Every structure is written in structure tokens, then in C-alpha cells.
N, C-alpha and C positions, 0 to 999 in steps of 0.2 A: 503493499502501500504506499502510495506518496502523501503525505501531508504537509503541508504551510503553515507555519505557525505568522500572523504579522506582529511581527515587534512594533513597529513605528509605523504610522501611519495620521495623517492632519486631526484625522477626526479618532474616537475608541470608540469601538464595538458595541461597547454597553462599560457604564459606571466599575469607576477601577482600576479601570486601565490608564495612564498617560496617553496624549499627543501630542505631537510634536509638529513642524514642518518639516519632511521628509521619511524616506520605507525604508524596511530595514523587515527581510522575511527570509524566517529562519523553514528549510529546503528537509524534508527527511525521507530519504531517498525507500524502496523496495526492500535495499540490502541493509537496510539501518546506519547506512555513512550519513552523516548533515552537514551542509551546506549554507552559509550567512550568504543573502542575496542583499548587500548597499547592509553599512548601519545606523543609518540617522544622523542626524546633529550633534545628540549631544547622546548622555549615558544615557535616553531612553528607554532604548534596544535594549541596554541588559537589567532593566528597572520593571520593567515589562514581564521578560521571558524569567524573570524570577518569580513576579506575581502568579505568573503562567505555571510554577513549575517545573519549567524548563532548567536545564543548565545546558551551557555554551563550552562550555569543556569541551576537548578534545576535538575541536570538528577536524571535517577535514580537507576547507578549507575557507575562504570569504572570496564571493564573486563581487566585483563593484562596475555598476553599469555605466557608472562613468562619474568627473571628477568635483563634481560641483560637491560643495560642502554640504547642503542635505542629505548626501549622500554615503559622503567620507568625513563629513564630521565627527561620526563613532570614533571613526578608526583613531582616534587620539587614546581611548581605553584600550585599545590593543594587549597590552602588558595583562590586562584583568580574563584575557581569555585562556587559560590554562591548558598548552600545547600547544602553547606559539606559532600559531593557523596559519599557510600561506596564505599571500594576496592576491588574488589573477585581475585584470583589465587592460586595458588599452594602452598603448606607451605612452598615449597625450594624456590618458588621467593626469598624467602630472605638468602638465603646463600652465601656470595662471593666468589666469581670468578675473575682470572685471566685469560687475552688472551698472551700464549708465544709462540712467533713464533724466533723463529731461524734467527737477526743480530736486532732486534730488540726489542728499549725499552719491556718493561714486563705492559700491560697495563690493570688497573683495571676494567671492567667490569660487573660486579653485578649492583643489583639498588644504584643506590649515594645520600650520607646519607643526604641529606634535601628531596630530596624522601623518604628515610625510615622515617622522625622524622616528617611528611605530615601526613604519609598516617597510622601510625604503630594503632593510636587512630580508623583509622574507617573499618582497615586491619578484610574480612573475608578470612578464607580460605576456597577450596573443593578441592574434590577429586573424582576421577572417571567424572559419569556426571553428570551433577545439572540444574536445571528449575529456570534456572533467572530472568522470565520476559514469558508473553502470548506468547507462541513460537523460545522465546529464550534462548539456553544450552547450558553449557559449558562444554568441555568434556577434558579429562584432563587421566594423566597417562596412555597413547596409548599404545600397546601392542604393541613389539617390533619383528615382526619373524628373527626367525637364518640369517643373511643373507644379508638382506634387504636394503635399503641404508637409511640411519639414519646419517643426518648431524651435527655432534655431536664436531669435535675433535677441537685442538685447545685451545679445554674452559679447567681449570683447578682450583681447589683450595685454591691447594698451590704455591707462587709466586715462587717458585723455577720449577717450571715442573712436579709439582712430582701428583697423584690424579686427575686424570684424569676424568672430571664431564662429566655424564649422560645425563646433563638437564634436567632432572628429572618430573621438574615445566613444560614443554611445552606442550602449551592448543591454542586447537579453539577454535569460535564461531561458532554451526550451528544457524541458523534462520531456521524452520518451514514456506510455504506459502505455497497456496492452486497448486498451478505450481510445485512444484518443492522442492527441501531445498538449502539455499544457505548460502556455510560454506566457514569461513570468517579466513586466517592465517594470525599469525604473520607471523612467522620462520619458523614454518612444522622442529622444529629438533629430532621429532620423524617418522620421515619422513612421505613423501605425500601420499604413497600408505595405508601407514601402517592407515595412518588417516583417509585416507577413509574408509579402512574396521573400520573402529571404526566408525564409521559413518553410513554405511551403516547396522552393524548387529545392530545400537542402536536406527534406523529405516526403519526396517525394510520394501519391496514394496515402499516408497518411493524415485524418483526420481532426480539426484543431475541438478538442474537447475543453478549454477553457482559456480564458484573457482574465489571465491577472496583473494587478500594479499600476502604472503609473503614466496615461497613458496619452500628457498633455493634449489635450483637447478641450479642453478650456477656453480659446483660443478661437477652435478651428471656426469656420465656416459654414452654415447650411451643408453649401455645397461639399466640402470637407468630410461634414456627419452622415452625408449619403453616400459618400464613397466607403467611408470605411466600414457601415454598417453593410453595403452591401459583399463588397469582399471576404467580410468575416460570413457575412451567409454561403457565399461559394464554394466552401470547406468547410463548416463546421460540422461535429454531429452533433446526427439528435438529441446525444445529451448534455448539449452546450453550456454552458456556464461562464459568467463577464462578471467580474471583482475590479472595480473603479474605484480607485485610492487618489490620494497626492493631489496632483494635477489633472487627474483626469475631468473635474467638473457638476457639476447637478448635469446640468443641459447634456452633454453629452448622455449619461445614467441612462437621463429619462430618454433620450435619444435611442438606447438601444434597448433603451424595455417596451419600447413603443412598438421594434420590429421581433421581439426574441423571445418577452414577457414577461411577467414579477417574478417568476421561480428560477427563471437560467439569469438576469439582472438583480444588483442592485452595488452595493456597494463597502467598501474594504474593512477597513477598521481597525486600529492596534487591537489588541485580545484576541480577536480570531483563528481561528484554528478550521482550516480548512482538508478535506479527504475525497481522495479519488483513490 
């Protein structure tokens, strides 16, 4: 059985769990090995794991979806994890980035200093598609079709707002189950449809069982949402489910719910456990 424990999200699934802007999901594979996707912004992922009665000791590894601080900030607490788990990510995750918005202070949004310091010795760079474990894959360097929706605005290599950052380090996890593919997103900066197209190409013939995580559809146009729903429907399984959190947006969740139904579609939420 594959299980996902949501340790960090922008909202909590129920009282008693902490929420913060970020994502962290504990993935337990059928073979018993455990992987962490992202680590949120602070130590909230550790606190919620404790409240869920979950140990994060002896992780097989940590996969980071990209270098933004709301996904890597929690790596500053890497020394608390017994077993010194390796950290996997695209090599561009180390690039410094700045968020520049009119009328607002410039914000450093790349991987924080302590996260860099503690994970540098155990960091393992990955490109394209790599197998992390039995039936667990890391996909990055996703092709972005011209004109496709890919939310990369507002991030720059320079604090003066020059050098737009294409967020090339954006990555996705895919867990393969007998019932279909479970796709775990951090932020989907490469574009939701672009990513699913890469997943479909990498696993021809497999159906889409579930979409989970931050899908960055909160600023998507009606056209982009329609394309996302249509492509999802083109290879979803009969048991398809959708759990969107972080940067997905209520509008996107409602849009998916109109097509796939209330039982299949819902929010993510810290403290939730999903089993397949």
C-alpha cells in the first residue's frame, strides 16, 4: 500500500495541526521505505509529524520539488533527522532568487542559508527522469510547450528585477501503483499540463490515479483551467482523485470538482493521510 501523510500545507485538514505557506508530504512505499517530498518553510513538518504519531527517522531520502524557501526552508532542521537522509533535487535548486513586486520590499525566495549549509554535504543532483526507489520516480527538466500555462512570473536572479528566473529546477514525484500513477506536485512551475504530458510520455499505457500537492493554478485563466481538466480527463483512471493544496487555489479546486465530482476532488490539508 502507498500512503501519503501531509505534514505541511497552507491549511490544516482538522484542528490540532499547524498550517504554514509550504508543502511537505511523507511518502511511504509498499516496500516500507519512506521518502519526504519537500520540507515546508519552517519546522512545522516536524511538529505535525509528531502530532500524527509519525517518526521521520531513517528516511530513505528527501526529494525537493524546487529551491524556493516554502519548500526547502525546513531543511534547516535536517540535523534533527536521524539517519542523515540524502537530499535529491535539480542542480538549479541552489540558484539564489528574488521575488520582486511593485510597491513591495524585495524578498529573497531561494533556499535559505542554513538549509544550504546542512544539506550541501548530502545533496545529490538529478536531471530528467530518475528512479529513486521501487516504483518511485523523480521527473524534472519538463518540456514547456510554447504558449502553455507555466507560472514563473515575479522571480528573478537579481534583486533589481532583472534576469527573469525560469525556475528550471521544478520537479515532480511519480509513484507507480497497480491501480495507476500517483503524481505529487510541489508547485508545478513547469505547468500542470506540461508536467502531466511528461508523466504520460514516461509511463505510456498507465492511467492517472491521483493528483496531489501544489498545482499553482491559483492564477490560471479559465482557458488554462479548462485545458488542465481536459488533459487530466484524457488518461485518468475510474478511481481518480484530486487533492490540491498550497498554490492550487479554491477556484481551481471548484473547477475540477464540477467535472470530476465532490467525492473525487478536495483540498489537501496538513494532518491528512491518503492511502492507495
